[in-house]
N, C-alpha and C positions, 0 to 999 in steps of 0.2 A: 811265209817261205815257199819257196819252189822245189820239187822233187822231179829229177827225171830218171826213169828206167829205160834202158837201151838193152833191149835183147835180141835173139837171135831173129825173130821175125817182126817185131814191132819196136817203135819207141814211143814213150809215153810220158805225158806231163801232168802234173799237179800243182797248182798253187791254191794254198790253202791258209785259212787263217786259222789260230789256235785260241780255245777259250780258256778261261783262267782255270777249269778243271782239266785242260788238257785234252779234250775232244778238237779234232780236225772239222773245219767246215769248208767244204769246197768253193773255190773261188774259179778256177778254170779246171776242167779235168778233158785231157784230148787224147787221141790215139791215133797214129799213123803206121801203116805196114809198110817197113822199107827194106824188109828181108834183108838185114846187115850179114845175115849168116850164109848168104847164098854161096852154096858150094865149098864152104870153109872145111866141111867135114871131108872132102875130097882132095882139095888142093891144101889146106894149111895156112892160106891167106885170104884177107878181106878183098873181094873183087872191087874194081874200080867203079863199076856202076852200082854197087850196093854203097859204097861210101858216098858218092855222089847224092844218091837218094836221102841217107842219113845225114849229110849234111843240110841239105835243102831242109829237112823238117827242122833240125837243130836251130837253124837261122829261124824259122817261123816263131819256134820256141822262145828264142832270145828275145825277139820282139815282144812276145807277151811277157815276158819276165820284167821286162824294162817297162812296160805299158801299166804293170799293175805294181812296179814299185817292191818288188819282193827283197825282203830284207837278208835273205840268206839261201843258197842256192847248192843241190848237192846233184850232181850227174853220177849214175853208177851204171855201168855195163857189166854185163853178165857172159852168159855161154861163149856167143863165138868170137867177142874180143878176147875172151881169156885164151882162146884155142889159136889165135891168129898170129902169125910170124911177123906180120906188117901192122901191128896194133898201133906203132908208133906214130904211122901216118894217121890213124883214126884219133890217138890222143890228142897231138899237134892240131889237127882241125877243129876239134870242138873245143879247144882251150882258145883257138883264135876267134871263134864264133860266140862263145859264152863267157868267156874272161875266166872259168873256172875248169880245173883239170878234171876230166872224167876218171872216175876211181873203178878200175877192172878189179872187181872184188872177187874172193874165193867164192868157192861153193857153199862153204860153211856159213861164211856172212851172209850171202844169199838167202840160205835157209833161214838163218834168224831172223833177218829184216822181213820175210814172207810170213813168220810166224806173228811178229809184232803187229805188222799191219791187218793180219785176219784177227788178231785177238783183239784189237782194238774196238771191233764194233759186235763182238760175240757178247753175251750175257757174262757178268761177273765170272771167271775162271775160278773153280775150286781146284781140290786136291785131284780130282779125277782127270787123268791124262787125255789130252787133245791131240789128234793127228792131222796138221795140214799137210795139203800136198799141192805143190806149186808145178804144174804142168806146163811148161814154156815150148820155146820153139827149139832149144839145142839140148838142155837139160831139165831134169826134175828133181826137185826138192821134196824130201820126207823129214818133217819137223815133228816130234813129241815134245809136248809142252804141258804146264799147268799154270797156277797161278804165282808159281815161283819164277817162272821163265821156262826156257827151254831146257829139256831134259836130255835130248838126243837129236843129232841131225846128221843129213848126208845129202849131197848132191850126186846125182848120178846122170851119165850122158845119154839119155833117152829124152826125146821131144819130138813136136811135130814136123818140125823141119828135117832135123837130123834124120829120123827114122822113114820119111819119106823120100830123101835123096839116098839114103842107103839101099832100101828095100822096094819101095812101094811105086814101081816104074809104070805098071799097067793102069789103064783107066778103063774100069774099076780093077782094082789089084787083083791078082791072081791068088790061088790058095797057096801055091809054094811061096809066093813072095810073103803073104801074111805068117805063114809058118815059121819063116826064116827072121822076119821082123820079130814075130812072138818070143823065139829063142834068145834073141838079143834083149828084148823088154823083160824077160823073166832072170836072164843073168844081172841085169842092172837093179831089178828088185832084190834078187839073192844078197848083191852087196850092200844094198841099204839096209836090208833086214840083219845084217852081220852086225850093225853099229846102232840101228833104231829099233826099239821094242815094239814093233808094228801091232801083236798081239796084246798089248798092254792099254790100247786106245780105248777109250769109252765113247768118243765121238770122234768122226771124220768130217774135215772141212776140206773142201777142193777149190782151188783160185785158178786163176788166170784164164784167157780167152778161149782155149779149147774146151775147158769144163763149163764155162759159162754158156758156149755155144751149143755144146750137147744139152744142157739144161734147158734153152731155149727150144731144142727140137723135143725134147720130153713135154715142154708145155704145149707143144703146137702153135708157138707164136707167129704171127704173119709178119712182124716187125721185131728189131732186137730192141726189148725193153728191160734195160738194168735195174729197175725197181721190180718189176714182176719176178726176175730171176734171183735178185738178192735175196738169200735166206731161205731159199726154197730147201727143203728136206725131200731129197728124191732118193726112192727106194733103189738099191742095187738093181732090182729085176728090171725097173724102168730104165736106168740108166744103160745098163747093158742092152738091152733091146735097141734104145736110141743108138747107142753106139755101133752095133751090128747094122743097123740100117744105113747110118752113114757111112761107114766104112764100105759097103755093099755099092753106093750109089756112084753113078759116073759123074765127072766133073760138072758136065751140062747140067745134071739133076740137081747137083747141090746149088748150082748158081740161080736155081729158080726158087730156092728157099729165101724168103723175104727177110728173115732174121741174119742170114749169111753176109760177114763181111766178104767184100771180093778178095782180100789178101788170104783169106782162111779157106776158099774153095779148093786149092788143090793139095793142102795139107790137113784138113781137118779129119780125113780118113785116118791118117796116123794118129793123130791126137785122140780119136775115138778109141784106136785100136790099144795105145797106151793106157787110156784112162779104164777100158774095160778090162783089161789085164790086171791092172792094180786092184780093181774091185772084187775081181774073182779070187785073188791072191787073200785080199782083207778078210772075206767072209769063209775062205779056206783056214787062215791062221787062227781066226778068233771062233772056229767051231760053231759059226752061226750066229754068233751074238752081236756081230755088226752086220747091219741091214741096210744102213742108208746113209748118205753122205749129205751135208750142209754145202749149199753153193753159196761162195761170198764174192762179191764183186770188189773188195777191197783186200789188198794184197802187199806185195813188196813195195808198191808205189807210195802207198800209205805208210809202212814202215820207214822208207827213206824221209819223207816228209816228217814224221814224229823225231827222226834222229836230228833233224835240223832245228825242228823246234826245242829239242831237249839240249841245244847247243852242241852236240857231238860234232857237226860238221858247219861250221860258220861260214 
């Protein structure tokens, strides 16, 4: 089956086989940074050049899906396309290229799919709640769940692209810009916490590109290594220190980091600020009982593929 996750910053493809036990086995896993959400927060519309980049990537993915004879395809679009007035242009273009209509899903469904994808590769979940945080380009999902499934979820409008475009204009950001951004981030966490019992979590799992990139910085990797990154249990202290370093770097300095994807150079500072603020809040609400977070390379993309495998979206 084939799954496509089209977010604010990147578009990703997973073509996978499913075992009899229900586990996914990767055939193709690709990511392209297309910045579909370029300027959406300010204009309310998808930019023509952003659509062009996204359609070019979708054409490449369509070729791969045909090459591997996938029996089912699901295309999910998230924050940027939810917010855009002209999303019909996007929907029609994708349908022409792939033959399936992209689903512009709600934040709640995005959160549930993120949890399903992350949980699929965790040790068997018990009754103790797990908090999954999916830090994207336009939104961040907070999901608490256990072996029975999702307990509570909330998607809020903070992400590395959105916060960069709203606040972090300077290179590196000024203290005033950081403070203004933190105000927005804390307000969004308050909104999430009004629905999701963050303090109940026994384990924290962080997913998506900003968090995996921050983990690469903690590990001091010379190049991006998903095998080394996946499953790392990173202390809050180490993660917060890495976030502070990345936030304070110039873009030229970030570009010299061997693990840094070129499409993240300008937005990883905002991603780091969001993750740092979340970890500080989690330490506070848990009275220090939460002290580390597991990084997962498996996320909403895997959740989408699992939904196809289950026959939810033929």
